[in-house]
ROPAFI-208611 format. One record per atom (N, C-alpha, C, O): residue number from 1; atom name; z, y, x. Coordinates in Angstrom, 3 decimals, padded with zeros to 6 digits. Last residue first. Layout:
BEGIN
<rec num="NUM" atome="CA" w="Z" v="Y" u="X"/>
...
% end
This chain:
BEGIN
<rec num="103" atome="N" w="007.379" v="009.199" u="007.271"/>
<rec num="103" atome="CA" w="007.311" v="010.668" u="006.090"/>
<rec num="103" atome="C" w="007.204" v="010.254" u="004.805"/>
<rec num="103" atome="O" w="007.146" v="011.080" u="003.893"/>
<rec num="102" atome="N" w="007.168" v="008.524" u="009.935"/>
<rec num="102" atome="CA" w="007.414" v="007.739" u="008.928"/>
<rec num="102" atome="C" w="007.865" v="009.390" u="008.207"/>
<rec num="102" atome="O" w="008.495" v="010.345" u="008.659"/>
<rec num="101" atome="N" w="004.590" v="008.598" u="012.501"/>
<rec num="101" atome="CA" w="005.652" v="009.415" u="011.842"/>
<rec num="101" atome="C" w="006.001" v="008.930" u="010.812"/>
<rec num="101" atome="O" w="004.949" v="008.650" u="010.237"/>
<rec num="100" atome="N" w="003.448" v="007.120" u="015.228"/>
<rec num="100" atome="CA" w="002.956" v="007.337" u="013.819"/>
<rec num="100" atome="C" w="005.006" v="007.822" u="013.088"/>
<rec num="100" atome="O" w="006.131" v="007.367" u="013.294"/>
<rec num="99" atome="N" w="002.931" v="005.987" u="018.003"/>
<rec num="99" atome="CA" w="003.967" v="006.431" u="017.193"/>
<rec num="99" atome="C" w="003.143" v="007.236" u="015.876"/>
<rec num="99" atome="O" w="002.142" v="007.928" u="016.058"/>
<rec num="98" atome="N" w="001.152" v="003.548" u="020.020"/>
<rec num="98" atome="CA" w="000.760" v="004.912" u="018.957"/>
<rec num="98" atome="C" w="001.868" v="005.863" u="018.662"/>
<rec num="98" atome="O" w="001.634" v="006.884" u="019.308"/>
<rec num="97" atome="N" w="-000.755" v="002.588" u="022.573"/>
<rec num="97" atome="CA" w="000.505" v="003.092" u="022.317"/>
<rec num="97" atome="C" w="000.274" v="004.249" u="021.077"/>
<rec num="97" atome="O" w="-000.382" v="005.290" u="021.057"/>
<rec num="96" atome="N" w="-003.150" v="-000.354" u="024.798"/>
<rec num="96" atome="CA" w="-002.360" v="001.130" u="023.620"/>
<rec num="96" atome="C" w="-000.885" v="001.151" u="023.050"/>
<rec num="96" atome="O" w="-000.070" v="000.229" u="023.012"/>
<rec num="95" atome="N" w="-002.802" v="-002.310" u="025.774"/>
<rec num="95" atome="CA" w="-002.100" v="-001.416" u="026.447"/>
<rec num="95" atome="C" w="-002.234" v="000.547" u="026.002"/>
<rec num="95" atome="O" w="-001.883" v="001.670" u="026.362"/>
<rec num="94" atome="N" w="-002.045" v="-004.299" u="023.282"/>
<rec num="94" atome="CA" w="-002.436" v="-004.205" u="024.860"/>
<rec num="94" atome="C" w="-001.699" v="-002.940" u="025.600"/>
<rec num="94" atome="O" w="-000.523" v="-002.705" u="025.875"/>
<rec num="93" atome="N" w="-000.599" v="-002.082" u="021.102"/>
<rec num="93" atome="CA" w="-002.089" v="-003.124" u="021.430"/>
<rec num="93" atome="C" w="-002.461" v="-002.961" u="022.574"/>
<rec num="93" atome="O" w="-003.027" v="-001.974" u="023.043"/>
<rec num="92" atome="N" w="001.826" v="-000.916" u="019.454"/>
<rec num="92" atome="CA" w="001.169" v="-001.921" u="020.471"/>
<rec num="92" atome="C" w="000.428" v="-002.437" u="020.565"/>
<rec num="92" atome="O" w="000.497" v="-003.576" u="020.104"/>
<rec num="91" atome="N" w="003.592" v="001.141" u="017.342"/>
<rec num="91" atome="CA" w="002.294" v="000.141" u="017.474"/>
<rec num="91" atome="C" w="002.152" v="000.706" u="018.929"/>
<rec num="91" atome="O" w="002.239" v="001.817" u="019.450"/>
<rec num="90" atome="N" w="006.049" v="002.313" u="015.038"/>
<rec num="90" atome="CA" w="005.602" v="002.232" u="017.369"/>
<rec num="90" atome="C" w="004.406" v="000.847" u="017.180"/>
<rec num="90" atome="O" w="004.718" v="-000.304" u="016.873"/>
<rec num="89" atome="N" w="007.325" v="004.767" u="013.977"/>
<rec num="89" atome="CA" w="006.159" v="003.440" u="013.649"/>
<rec num="89" atome="C" w="005.711" v="003.564" u="015.062"/>
<rec num="89" atome="O" w="005.260" v="004.414" u="015.829"/>
<rec num="88" atome="N" w="010.017" v="006.827" u="013.467"/>
<rec num="88" atome="CA" w="009.086" v="006.407" u="014.022"/>
<rec num="88" atome="C" w="008.812" v="004.687" u="013.782"/>
<rec num="88" atome="O" w="009.583" v="003.759" u="013.541"/>
<rec num="87" atome="N" w="013.334" v="006.887" u="012.030"/>
<rec num="87" atome="CA" w="011.790" v="007.795" u="011.998"/>
<rec num="87" atome="C" w="010.410" v="007.973" u="012.190"/>
<rec num="87" atome="O" w="009.670" v="008.754" u="011.593"/>
<rec num="86" atome="N" w="014.152" v="004.608" u="012.986"/>
<rec num="86" atome="CA" w="014.407" v="005.436" u="011.254"/>
<rec num="86" atome="C" w="013.784" v="006.372" u="010.895"/>
<rec num="86" atome="O" w="013.609" v="006.757" u="009.739"/>
<rec num="85" atome="N" w="010.718" v="001.769" u="013.467"/>
<rec num="85" atome="CA" w="011.985" v="002.837" u="013.408"/>
<rec num="85" atome="C" w="012.802" v="003.575" u="012.451"/>
<rec num="85" atome="O" w="012.532" v="003.465" u="011.255"/>
<rec num="84" atome="N" w="009.312" v="-000.633" u="013.134"/>
<rec num="84" atome="CA" w="009.686" v="000.301" u="012.649"/>
<rec num="84" atome="C" w="011.048" v="000.633" u="012.956"/>
<rec num="84" atome="O" w="012.113" v="000.041" u="012.786"/>
<rec num="83" atome="N" w="006.862" v="-002.206" u="015.562"/>
<rec num="83" atome="CA" w="007.994" v="-002.040" u="015.129"/>
<rec num="83" atome="C" w="008.782" v="-000.458" u="014.271"/>
<rec num="83" atome="O" w="008.749" v="000.638" u="014.832"/>
<rec num="82" atome="N" w="003.922" v="-004.596" u="016.173"/>
<rec num="82" atome="CA" w="004.385" v="-003.127" u="014.833"/>
<rec num="82" atome="C" w="006.251" v="-003.548" u="015.499"/>
<rec num="82" atome="O" w="006.730" v="-004.648" u="015.774"/>
<rec num="81" atome="N" w="001.412" v="-005.359" u="018.661"/>
<rec num="81" atome="CA" w="002.618" v="-005.251" u="018.057"/>
<rec num="81" atome="C" w="003.218" v="-004.331" u="017.388"/>
<rec num="81" atome="O" w="003.169" v="-003.185" u="017.833"/>
<rec num="80" atome="N" w="-001.334" v="-007.345" u="018.598"/>
<rec num="80" atome="CA" w="-000.824" v="-006.331" u="018.092"/>
<rec num="80" atome="C" w="000.534" v="-006.677" u="017.571"/>
<rec num="80" atome="O" w="000.923" v="-007.505" u="016.747"/>
<rec num="79" atome="N" w="-002.480" v="-009.441" u="019.549"/>
<rec num="79" atome="CA" w="-001.884" v="-008.413" u="020.419"/>
<rec num="79" atome="C" w="-000.889" v="-007.326" u="019.576"/>
<rec num="79" atome="O" w="000.081" v="-006.694" u="019.995"/>
<rec num="78" atome="N" w="-004.655" v="-009.852" u="017.597"/>
<rec num="78" atome="CA" w="-004.241" v="-010.294" u="018.740"/>
<rec num="78" atome="C" w="-004.084" v="-009.538" u="019.614"/>
<rec num="78" atome="O" w="-004.908" v="-008.992" u="020.348"/>
<rec num="77" atome="N" w="-005.300" v="-009.403" u="014.356"/>
<rec num="77" atome="CA" w="-005.597" v="-008.752" u="014.823"/>
<rec num="77" atome="C" w="-004.542" v="-009.207" u="016.818"/>
<rec num="77" atome="O" w="-003.584" v="-008.447" u="016.956"/>
<rec num="76" atome="N" w="-006.801" v="-010.308" u="011.653"/>
<rec num="76" atome="CA" w="-006.723" v="-010.992" u="013.098"/>
<rec num="76" atome="C" w="-006.435" v="-009.499" u="013.916"/>
<rec num="76" atome="O" w="-007.303" v="-008.633" u="014.030"/>
<rec num="75" atome="N" w="-006.819" v="-009.040" u="008.254"/>
<rec num="75" atome="CA" w="-007.761" v="-008.758" u="009.525"/>
<rec num="75" atome="C" w="-006.971" v="-009.249" u="010.795"/>
<rec num="75" atome="O" w="-006.238" v="-008.315" u="011.119"/>
<rec num="74" atome="N" w="-007.560" v="-009.292" u="004.823"/>
<rec num="74" atome="CA" w="-006.488" v="-009.136" u="005.577"/>
<rec num="74" atome="C" w="-007.592" v="-009.309" u="007.502"/>
<rec num="74" atome="O" w="-008.770" v="-009.627" u="007.668"/>
<rec num="73" atome="N" w="-008.547" v="-006.674" u="002.039"/>
<rec num="73" atome="CA" w="-008.870" v="-007.616" u="003.030"/>
<rec num="73" atome="C" w="-007.688" v="-007.907" u="004.418"/>
<rec num="73" atome="O" w="-007.070" v="-006.981" u="004.942"/>
<rec num="72" atome="N" w="-006.081" v="-006.123" u="000.406"/>
<rec num="72" atome="CA" w="-007.726" v="-006.212" u="-000.324"/>
<rec num="72" atome="C" w="-007.987" v="-007.297" u="000.768"/>
<rec num="72" atome="O" w="-007.761" v="-008.495" u="000.598"/>
<rec num="71" atome="N" w="-002.681" v="-005.951" u="-000.772"/>
<rec num="71" atome="CA" w="-003.297" v="-005.839" u="-000.063"/>
<rec num="71" atome="C" w="-005.184" v="-006.462" u="-000.327"/>
<rec num="71" atome="O" w="-005.409" v="-007.215" u="-001.275"/>
<rec num="70" atome="N" w="-000.926" v="-003.565" u="-001.928"/>
<rec num="70" atome="CA" w="-002.160" v="-004.518" u="-002.787"/>
<rec num="70" atome="C" w="-003.055" v="-004.482" u="-001.345"/>
<rec num="70" atome="O" w="-003.770" v="-003.591" u="-000.888"/>
<rec num="69" atome="N" w="002.048" v="-002.748" u="-002.565"/>
<rec num="69" atome="CA" w="000.839" v="-002.674" u="-001.697"/>
<rec num="69" atome="C" w="-000.257" v="-002.811" u="-002.492"/>
<rec num="69" atome="O" w="-000.467" v="-002.247" u="-003.566"/>
<rec num="68" atome="N" w="003.607" v="-000.598" u="-005.232"/>
<rec num="68" atome="CA" w="003.670" v="-001.685" u="-004.363"/>
<rec num="68" atome="C" w="002.071" v="-001.296" u="-003.659"/>
<rec num="68" atome="O" w="001.284" v="-000.371" u="-003.859"/>
<rec num="67" atome="N" w="005.998" v="001.631" u="-006.864"/>
<rec num="67" atome="CA" w="005.499" v="001.231" u="-005.799"/>
<rec num="67" atome="C" w="004.550" v="000.511" u="-004.894"/>
<rec num="67" atome="O" w="004.567" v="000.901" u="-003.727"/>
<rec num="66" atome="N" w="007.099" v="000.290" u="-009.505"/>
<rec num="66" atome="CA" w="007.718" v="001.016" u="-008.949"/>
<rec num="66" atome="C" w="006.338" v="000.853" u="-008.264"/>
<rec num="66" atome="O" w="005.504" v="000.123" u="-008.799"/>
<rec num="65" atome="N" w="005.133" v="000.482" u="-012.358"/>
<rec num="65" atome="CA" w="006.803" v="000.789" u="-011.786"/>
<rec num="65" atome="C" w="007.187" v="001.493" u="-011.345"/>
<rec num="65" atome="O" w="007.576" v="002.617" u="-011.663"/>
<rec num="64" atome="N" w="002.606" v="000.304" u="-010.175"/>
<rec num="64" atome="CA" w="003.221" v="-000.204" u="-011.810"/>
<rec num="64" atome="C" w="004.844" v="-000.437" u="-011.670"/>
<rec num="64" atome="O" w="005.504" v="-001.277" u="-011.060"/>
<rec num="63" atome="N" w="001.207" v="002.479" u="-008.401"/>
<rec num="63" atome="CA" w="002.578" v="001.993" u="-008.978"/>
<rec num="63" atome="C" w="002.762" v="001.187" u="-010.655"/>
<rec num="63" atome="O" w="002.975" v="001.570" u="-011.805"/>
<rec num="62" atome="N" w="-000.327" v="001.293" u="-005.529"/>
<rec num="62" atome="CA" w="-000.482" v="001.973" u="-006.760"/>
<rec num="62" atome="C" w="000.627" v="001.273" u="-007.278"/>
<rec num="62" atome="O" w="001.044" v="000.148" u="-007.004"/>
<rec num="61" atome="N" w="-001.937" v="001.852" u="-002.577"/>
<rec num="61" atome="CA" w="-000.835" v="001.841" u="-002.854"/>
<rec num="61" atome="C" w="-001.250" v="001.494" u="-004.118"/>
<rec num="61" atome="O" w="-002.464" v="001.310" u="-004.212"/>
<rec num="60" atome="N" w="-004.321" v="-000.934" u="-000.705"/>
<rec num="60" atome="CA" w="-003.833" v="000.461" u="-001.223"/>
<rec num="60" atome="C" w="-002.623" v="000.782" u="-001.902"/>
<rec num="60" atome="O" w="-001.938" v="-000.241" u="-001.895"/>
<rec num="59" atome="N" w="-005.710" v="-002.199" u="002.110"/>
<rec num="59" atome="CA" w="-005.679" v="-002.332" u="000.612"/>
<rec num="59" atome="C" w="-005.544" v="-000.620" u="000.034"/>
<rec num="59" atome="O" w="-006.224" v="000.392" u="000.206"/>
<rec num="58" atome="N" w="-005.834" v="-004.434" u="004.815"/>
<rec num="58" atome="CA" w="-006.935" v="-002.880" u="004.662"/>
<rec num="58" atome="C" w="-006.481" v="-003.470" u="002.990"/>
<rec num="58" atome="O" w="-006.703" v="-004.608" u="002.576"/>
<rec num="57" atome="N" w="-003.276" v="-005.136" u="007.395"/>
<rec num="57" atome="CA" w="-003.902" v="-005.430" u="005.736"/>
<rec num="57" atome="C" w="-003.963" v="-003.977" u="005.273"/>
<rec num="57" atome="O" w="-003.205" v="-003.009" u="005.220"/>
<rec num="56" atome="N" w="-002.854" v="-007.463" u="010.124"/>
<rec num="56" atome="CA" w="-003.850" v="-005.781" u="009.053"/>
<rec num="56" atome="C" w="-003.637" v="-005.842" u="008.336"/>
<rec num="56" atome="O" w="-003.667" v="-007.035" u="008.032"/>
<rec num="55" atome="N" w="-001.351" v="-008.963" u="012.618"/>
<rec num="55" atome="CA" w="-002.654" v="-008.790" u="011.512"/>
<rec num="55" atome="C" w="-002.143" v="-007.650" u="011.305"/>
<rec num="55" atome="O" w="-001.324" v="-006.976" u="011.929"/>
<rec num="54" atome="N" w="000.581" v="-008.942" u="015.229"/>
<rec num="54" atome="CA" w="-000.829" v="-009.621" u="015.151"/>
<rec num="54" atome="C" w="-001.894" v="-010.007" u="013.901"/>
<rec num="54" atome="O" w="-002.815" v="-010.824" u="013.916"/>
<rec num="53" atome="N" w="003.191" v="-007.898" u="013.656"/>
<rec num="53" atome="CA" w="002.247" v="-008.003" u="015.052"/>
<rec num="53" atome="C" w="001.471" v="-009.360" u="014.492"/>
<rec num="53" atome="O" w="001.692" v="-010.298" u="013.725"/>
<rec num="52" atome="N" w="001.510" v="-006.083" u="011.000"/>
<rec num="52" atome="CA" w="002.457" v="-007.315" u="011.099"/>
<rec num="52" atome="C" w="002.332" v="-006.801" u="011.980"/>
<rec num="52" atome="O" w="001.768" v="-005.710" u="012.054"/>
<rec num="51" atome="N" w="001.048" v="-003.541" u="008.469"/>
<rec num="51" atome="CA" w="000.321" v="-003.266" u="009.790"/>
<rec num="51" atome="C" w="001.800" v="-004.587" u="009.797"/>
<rec num="51" atome="O" w="002.801" v="-004.450" u="009.094"/>
<rec num="50" atome="N" w="-001.757" v="-001.816" u="006.204"/>
<rec num="50" atome="CA" w="-000.006" v="-002.608" u="005.819"/>
<rec num="50" atome="C" w="000.172" v="-003.279" u="007.272"/>
<rec num="50" atome="O" w="-000.919" v="-003.814" u="007.468"/>
<rec num="49" atome="N" w="-002.861" v="001.007" u="005.149"/>
<rec num="49" atome="CA" w="-003.046" v="-000.270" u="005.854"/>
<rec num="49" atome="C" w="-001.492" v="-000.869" u="005.861"/>
<rec num="49" atome="O" w="-000.416" v="-000.353" u="005.560"/>
<rec num="48" atome="N" w="-005.441" v="002.767" u="003.606"/>
<rec num="48" atome="CA" w="-003.941" v="002.248" u="003.470"/>
<rec num="48" atome="C" w="-003.974" v="000.777" u="004.381"/>
<rec num="48" atome="O" w="-004.761" v="-000.168" u="004.338"/>
<rec num="47" atome="N" w="-007.413" v="006.025" u="004.457"/>
<rec num="47" atome="CA" w="-007.129" v="004.460" u="004.227"/>
<rec num="47" atome="C" w="-005.508" v="004.457" u="004.509"/>
<rec num="47" atome="O" w="-004.710" v="005.215" u="005.060"/>
<rec num="46" atome="N" w="-008.435" v="008.772" u="003.558"/>
<rec num="46" atome="CA" w="-007.415" v="008.268" u="003.527"/>
<rec num="46" atome="C" w="-007.787" v="006.666" u="003.514"/>
<rec num="46" atome="O" w="-008.415" v="006.175" u="002.576"/>
<rec num="45" atome="N" w="-011.743" v="010.571" u="004.746"/>
<rec num="45" atome="CA" w="-011.405" v="010.110" u="003.590"/>
<rec num="45" atome="C" w="-009.724" v="008.798" u="004.267"/>
<rec num="45" atome="O" w="-009.907" v="008.091" u="005.258"/>
<rec num="44" atome="N" w="-013.047" v="011.223" u="006.879"/>
<rec num="44" atome="CA" w="-011.374" v="011.726" u="007.187"/>
<rec num="44" atome="C" w="-010.782" v="011.248" u="005.808"/>
<rec num="44" atome="O" w="-009.582" v="011.409" u="005.582"/>
<rec num="43" atome="N" w="-015.247" v="010.805" u="007.820"/>
<rec num="43" atome="CA" w="-015.738" v="011.692" u="006.755"/>
<rec num="43" atome="C" w="-014.105" v="012.384" u="006.502"/>
<rec num="43" atome="O" w="-013.861" v="013.526" u="006.115"/>
<rec num="42" atome="N" w="-015.276" v="009.169" u="010.141"/>
<rec num="42" atome="CA" w="-016.958" v="009.201" u="009.669"/>
<rec num="42" atome="C" w="-016.370" v="010.647" u="009.202"/>
<rec num="42" atome="O" w="-016.723" v="011.642" u="009.835"/>
<rec num="41" atome="N" w="-012.256" v="007.676" u="010.538"/>
<rec num="41" atome="CA" w="-013.260" v="008.777" u="012.119"/>
<rec num="41" atome="C" w="-014.060" v="009.243" u="011.106"/>
<rec num="41" atome="O" w="-013.468" v="010.288" u="010.833"/>
<rec num="40" atome="N" w="-010.028" v="008.408" u="007.878"/>
<rec num="40" atome="CA" w="-011.231" v="007.251" u="008.647"/>
<rec num="40" atome="C" w="-012.516" v="008.273" u="009.677"/>
<rec num="40" atome="O" w="-013.287" v="009.201" u="009.434"/>
<rec num="39" atome="N" w="-007.242" v="008.428" u="008.593"/>
<rec num="39" atome="CA" w="-008.377" v="008.480" u="008.498"/>
<rec num="39" atome="C" w="-009.656" v="008.655" u="008.551"/>
<rec num="39" atome="O" w="-010.221" v="009.146" u="009.528"/>
<rec num="38" atome="N" w="-004.461" v="006.298" u="007.207"/>
<rec num="38" atome="CA" w="-005.210" v="006.135" u="008.305"/>
<rec num="38" atome="C" w="-006.259" v="007.672" u="008.233"/>
<rec num="38" atome="O" w="-005.666" v="008.285" u="007.345"/>
<rec num="37" atome="N" w="-000.828" v="005.274" u="006.985"/>
<rec num="37" atome="CA" w="-002.168" v="006.235" u="006.501"/>
<rec num="37" atome="C" w="-003.134" v="006.494" u="007.589"/>
<rec num="37" atome="O" w="-002.777" v="006.845" u="008.714"/>
<rec num="36" atome="N" w="000.634" v="002.222" u="005.667"/>
<rec num="36" atome="CA" w="000.781" v="003.222" u="006.917"/>
<rec num="36" atome="C" w="-000.442" v="004.341" u="007.016"/>
<rec num="36" atome="O" w="-001.386" v="003.591" u="007.266"/>
<rec num="35" atome="N" w="003.812" v="001.448" u="004.330"/>
<rec num="35" atome="CA" w="002.319" v="001.592" u="004.455"/>
<rec num="35" atome="C" w="001.763" v="002.468" u="005.723"/>
<rec num="35" atome="O" w="002.390" v="003.182" u="006.505"/>
<rec num="34" atome="N" w="006.244" v="001.199" u="003.754"/>
<rec num="34" atome="CA" w="006.270" v="000.344" u="005.411"/>
<rec num="34" atome="C" w="004.456" v="000.282" u="005.704"/>
<rec num="34" atome="O" w="003.841" v="-000.349" u="006.564"/>
<rec num="33" atome="N" w="007.891" v="001.455" u="002.100"/>
<rec num="33" atome="CA" w="006.540" v="000.739" u="001.627"/>
<rec num="33" atome="C" w="006.334" v="000.163" u="002.995"/>
<rec num="33" atome="O" w="006.270" v="-001.028" u="003.298"/>
<rec num="32" atome="N" w="009.912" v="002.803" u="003.547"/>
<rec num="32" atome="CA" w="010.429" v="002.445" u="002.123"/>
<rec num="32" atome="C" w="009.065" v="001.022" u="001.776"/>
<rec num="32" atome="O" w="009.329" v="-000.092" u="001.322"/>
<rec num="31" atome="N" w="007.717" v="006.188" u="004.221"/>
<rec num="31" atome="CA" w="009.021" v="005.189" u="004.266"/>
<rec num="31" atome="C" w="008.902" v="004.000" u="002.397"/>
<rec num="31" atome="O" w="008.441" v="004.076" u="001.258"/>
<rec num="30" atome="N" w="004.316" v="005.445" u="004.768"/>
<rec num="30" atome="CA" w="005.518" v="006.145" u="003.459"/>
<rec num="30" atome="C" w="006.523" v="005.511" u="004.098"/>
<rec num="30" atome="O" w="006.356" v="004.376" u="004.545"/>
<rec num="29" atome="N" w="003.552" v="007.058" u="008.145"/>
<rec num="29" atome="CA" w="003.494" v="005.790" u="007.695"/>
<rec num="29" atome="C" w="004.674" v="006.009" u="006.617"/>
<rec num="29" atome="O" w="005.744" v="006.510" u="006.962"/>
<rec num="28" atome="N" w="000.652" v="008.911" u="009.531"/>
<rec num="28" atome="CA" w="001.858" v="009.246" u="008.830"/>
<rec num="28" atome="C" w="002.197" v="007.403" u="008.210"/>
<rec num="28" atome="O" w="001.278" v="006.641" u="007.911"/>
<rec num="27" atome="N" w="-001.631" v="008.581" u="010.802"/>
<rec num="27" atome="CA" w="-001.178" v="009.796" u="010.548"/>
<rec num="27" atome="C" w="000.032" v="009.512" u="010.222"/>
<rec num="27" atome="O" w="000.749" v="010.168" u="010.978"/>
<rec num="26" atome="N" w="-004.530" v="006.802" u="012.813"/>
<rec num="26" atome="CA" w="-002.789" v="006.898" u="011.482"/>
<rec num="26" atome="C" w="-001.957" v="008.028" u="011.857"/>
<rec num="26" atome="O" w="-001.652" v="008.351" u="013.005"/>
<rec num="25" atome="N" w="-006.568" v="006.687" u="014.477"/>
<rec num="25" atome="CA" w="-006.186" v="007.883" u="013.326"/>
<rec num="25" atome="C" w="-004.881" v="007.604" u="012.440"/>
<rec num="25" atome="O" w="-004.455" v="008.280" u="011.504"/>
<rec num="24" atome="N" w="-006.280" v="003.899" u="015.485"/>
<rec num="24" atome="CA" w="-006.220" v="005.310" u="016.532"/>
<rec num="24" atome="C" w="-006.257" v="006.674" u="015.515"/>
<rec num="24" atome="O" w="-005.892" v="007.731" u="016.030"/>
<rec num="23" atome="N" w="-006.728" v="002.893" u="013.228"/>
<rec num="23" atome="CA" w="-004.930" v="002.027" u="014.135"/>
<rec num="23" atome="C" w="-004.990" v="003.669" u="014.745"/>
<rec num="23" atome="O" w="-004.094" v="004.496" u="014.579"/>
<rec num="22" atome="N" w="-009.370" v="003.107" u="012.906"/>
<rec num="22" atome="CA" w="-008.222" v="003.096" u="011.789"/>
<rec num="22" atome="C" w="-007.174" v="003.769" u="012.473"/>
<rec num="22" atome="O" w="-006.816" v="004.939" u="012.333"/>
<rec num="21" atome="N" w="-010.259" v="001.737" u="014.886"/>
<rec num="21" atome="CA" w="-010.000" v="003.039" u="015.094"/>
<rec num="21" atome="C" w="-009.923" v="003.681" u="013.980"/>
<rec num="21" atome="O" w="-010.369" v="004.827" u="013.928"/>
<rec num="20" atome="N" w="-009.796" v="-001.154" u="014.652"/>
<rec num="20" atome="CA" w="-009.258" v="-000.349" u="015.482"/>
<rec num="20" atome="C" w="-009.330" v="000.798" u="015.177"/>
<rec num="20" atome="O" w="-008.185" v="001.246" u="015.113"/>
<rec num="19" atome="N" w="-011.124" v="-001.500" u="012.218"/>
<rec num="19" atome="CA" w="-009.993" v="-000.995" u="011.517"/>
<rec num="19" atome="C" w="-009.028" v="-000.816" u="012.933"/>
<rec num="19" atome="O" w="-007.853" v="-000.472" u="012.812"/>
<rec num="18" atome="N" w="-014.154" v="000.677" u="012.361"/>
<rec num="18" atome="CA" w="-013.243" v="-000.379" u="012.722"/>
<rec num="18" atome="C" w="-012.077" v="-000.356" u="012.082"/>
<rec num="18" atome="O" w="-011.806" v="000.621" u="011.384"/>
<rec num="17" atome="N" w="-017.200" v="002.013" u="010.399"/>
<rec num="17" atome="CA" w="-016.070" v="002.136" u="011.452"/>
<rec num="17" atome="C" w="-015.479" v="000.449" u="011.202"/>
<rec num="17" atome="O" w="-015.862" v="-000.484" u="010.495"/>
<rec num="16" atome="N" w="-020.104" v="003.505" u="009.034"/>
<rec num="16" atome="CA" w="-019.431" v="002.138" u="009.265"/>
<rec num="16" atome="C" w="-018.134" v="002.450" u="010.276"/>
<rec num="16" atome="O" w="-018.362" v="003.404" u="011.019"/>
<rec num="15" atome="N" w="-021.387" v="005.726" u="006.196"/>
<rec num="15" atome="CA" w="-021.184" v="005.007" u="007.821"/>
<rec num="15" atome="C" w="-020.137" v="003.817" u="008.012"/>
<rec num="15" atome="O" w="-019.470" v="003.341" u="007.094"/>
<rec num="14" atome="N" w="-021.102" v="006.235" u="003.660"/>
<rec num="14" atome="CA" w="-021.781" v="005.138" u="004.041"/>
<rec num="14" atome="C" w="-021.554" v="005.220" u="005.805"/>
<rec num="14" atome="O" w="-021.744" v="004.140" u="006.365"/>
<rec num="13" atome="N" w="-018.731" v="007.889" u="002.306"/>
<rec num="13" atome="CA" w="-020.597" v="008.171" u="003.045"/>
<rec num="13" atome="C" w="-021.437" v="007.227" u="003.548"/>
<rec num="13" atome="O" w="-022.580" v="007.556" u="003.864"/>
<rec num="12" atome="N" w="-016.862" v="006.279" u="000.352"/>
<rec num="12" atome="CA" w="-017.659" v="008.254" u="000.316"/>
<rec num="12" atome="C" w="-018.732" v="008.471" u="001.342"/>
<rec num="12" atome="O" w="-019.612" v="009.299" u="001.103"/>
<rec num="11" atome="N" w="-016.760" v="004.436" u="001.797"/>
<rec num="11" atome="CA" w="-017.136" v="004.461" u="000.239"/>
<rec num="11" atome="C" w="-018.100" v="005.096" u="-000.113"/>
<rec num="11" atome="O" w="-019.249" v="004.977" u="-000.539"/>
<rec num="10" atome="N" w="-018.448" v="002.991" u="005.365"/>
<rec num="10" atome="CA" w="-017.175" v="003.791" u="003.787"/>
<rec num="10" atome="C" w="-017.471" v="004.164" u="002.694"/>
<rec num="10" atome="O" w="-018.682" v="004.272" u="002.506"/>
<rec num="9" atome="N" w="-017.825" v="-000.907" u="005.955"/>
<rec num="9" atome="CA" w="-018.706" v="000.473" u="005.172"/>
<rec num="9" atome="C" w="-017.841" v="001.445" u="004.697"/>
<rec num="9" atome="O" w="-016.865" v="001.260" u="003.968"/>
<rec num="8" atome="N" w="-016.452" v="-002.026" u="008.425"/>
<rec num="8" atome="CA" w="-016.159" v="-001.296" u="007.664"/>
<rec num="8" atome="C" w="-017.119" v="-000.712" u="007.363"/>
<rec num="8" atome="O" w="-017.584" v="000.080" u="008.184"/>
<rec num="7" atome="N" w="-017.623" v="-004.424" u="011.208"/>
<rec num="7" atome="CA" w="-017.530" v="-003.193" u="010.966"/>
<rec num="7" atome="C" w="-017.225" v="-003.143" u="009.236"/>
<rec num="7" atome="O" w="-017.676" v="-004.099" u="008.605"/>
<rec num="6" atome="N" w="-015.080" v="-005.908" u="013.392"/>
<rec num="6" atome="CA" w="-015.765" v="-005.831" u="012.345"/>
<rec num="6" atome="C" w="-015.885" v="-004.589" u="011.511"/>
<rec num="6" atome="O" w="-014.966" v="-003.862" u="011.134"/>
<rec num="5" atome="N" w="-012.464" v="-006.018" u="015.152"/>
<rec num="5" atome="CA" w="-014.194" v="-004.803" u="015.449"/>
<rec num="5" atome="C" w="-014.728" v="-005.063" u="014.667"/>
<rec num="5" atome="O" w="-015.632" v="-004.235" u="014.773"/>
<rec num="4" atome="N" w="-010.694" v="-007.284" u="013.643"/>
<rec num="4" atome="CA" w="-010.138" v="-005.553" u="013.838"/>
<rec num="4" atome="C" w="-011.902" v="-005.161" u="014.084"/>
<rec num="4" atome="O" w="-012.513" v="-004.305" u="013.444"/>
<rec num="3" atome="N" w="-011.723" v="-009.887" u="011.590"/>
<rec num="3" atome="CA" w="-011.444" v="-009.796" u="012.476"/>
<rec num="3" atome="C" w="-011.276" v="-007.291" u="012.476"/>
<rec num="3" atome="O" w="-011.619" v="-006.423" u="011.674"/>
<rec num="2" atome="N" w="-010.591" v="-011.936" u="008.581"/>
<rec num="2" atome="CA" w="-011.888" v="-010.692" u="009.377"/>
<rec num="2" atome="C" w="-011.603" v="-010.539" u="010.639"/>
<rec num="2" atome="O" w="-010.909" v="-011.519" u="010.911"/>
<rec num="1" atome="N" w="-010.214" v="-015.310" u="006.921"/>
<rec num="1" atome="CA" w="-009.577" v="-013.661" u="008.238"/>
<rec num="1" atome="C" w="-010.615" v="-012.815" u="008.785"/>
<rec num="1" atome="O" w="-011.489" v="-013.302" u="009.502"/>
% end
């Protein structure tokens, strides 16, 4: 399993970023699928993550009948806590917190 601070090379521009940077740029959570959409810090390309306590899956949403999330890479994220509320996703990681609207 990869670590959250491992480098990811952007397919669009070639620069690198980390899952930790993606979480900081999360802008919405898709209802029903609970997939978090983030902008890459380099060129604002959309990335899709599925979050669980202590783990992040990076992948994409596809529709084969009903929409599904396909995880491509798994990242260990010790200390990550995820709580889904009725209107927001609450992400806590050590001292850092972020609320993402579910829309």
